[in-house]
C-alpha positions in Angstrom: -7.0 -3.6 -13.9 -6.4 -0.2 -12.4 -2.8 0.9 -11.5 -2.0 3.8 -9.1 0.8 5.1 -7.0 0.3 5.5 -3.2 2.6 7.2 -0.7 2.6 6.5 3.0 1.7 9.6 4.9 3.8 8.6 7.9 7.2 7.7 6.4 7.0 8.6 2.8 7.4 5.1 1.3 6.1 4.8 -2.2 4.0 1.9 -3.5 2.5 0.7 -6.8 -1.2 -0.3 -6.2 -2.9 -2.8 -8.5 -6.6 -3.4 -8.4 -8.3 -6.3 -10.2 -12.1 -6.3 -10.5 -12.1 -9.7 -12.2 -10.8 -11.5 -9.1 -12.3 -11.5 -5.6 -9.9 -10.5 -2.8 -9.8 -11.0 0.9 -11.1 -8.8 3.7 -8.4 -7.2 5.8 -6.0 -4.3 5.7 -2.6 -3.4 4.2 0.0 -1.8 6.5 3.2 -0.1 5.4 6.0 -2.6 5.9 8.4 0.2 6.9 6.4 2.0 9.6 3.4 -0.3 10.0 0.8 2.5 9.6 -2.4 1.4 7.8 -2.7 2.3 4.2 -6.0 0.7 3.2 -8.8 -1.5 4.5 -10.1 -4.2 2.0 -13.7 -5.3 1.8 -12.9 -8.4 -0.3 -14.9 -7.3 -3.4 -11.7 -7.1 -5.6 -8.1 -8.2 -5.5 -5.7 -5.5 -4.3 -1.9 -5.8 -4.4 0.8 -3.4 -3.2 4.5 -3.3 -4.2 7.1 -1.1 -2.4 8.7 1.0 -5.1 10.4 3.8 -3.1 11.9 3.2 0.3 12.0 6.2 2.6 15.5 7.6 3.5 16.8 6.9 7.0 16.9 10.6 7.6 13.2 10.9 6.9 12.5 8.1 9.4 14.4 9.9 12.2 12.5 13.2 11.8 
């Protein structure tokens, strides 16, 4: 398992990203649930999970 932190370049939301090599995943993409910008495209070779850890401030979303 590999853990990393990811920040959305559009809104600044923070995520914890987990990557499991022992489990196959699904093809597709993950989009930021706050601003809907794409964060990653999956090829299905491993299981990837995201968890929102830092919500952007309302002020940052208006700028």
